[in-house]
C-alpha positions, 0 to 999 in steps of 0.5 A, a space after each residue: 336105789 333101794 327104797 320102799 317101792 323097790 326090791 333089792 335084786 341080784 343086779 343091784 347087789 352086784 353093782 354095789 359089790 363092784 363099787 365097793 371093790 373099786 373103792 377099796 382098790 382106789 383107797 389102797 392105791 391112794 393111801 399105800 395101805 392095805 384094806 382091813 375089814 375089821 377096821 371098816 366094821 369098827 368105823 361103821 359101828 362107831 359112826 352108827 353109835 355116834 349118830 344115835 347118840 347125837 339123835 338122843 342129844 337133840 331129843 333131850 334139847 327139845 323145849 318142854 313147857 
């Protein structure tokens, strides 16, 4: 894991890249559909945006006397 006390190095990056490739291969085999970079980027963007919006909503719901 990469945290405040650990640096990202080549081995860790290679490991994550390998995991992504394995996951993509599994996904394509399971769904019968080809992987699409653009759709992943869009999904990640949408997830980040909705998470951020939810955080704003939670902040607005705080009781202020």
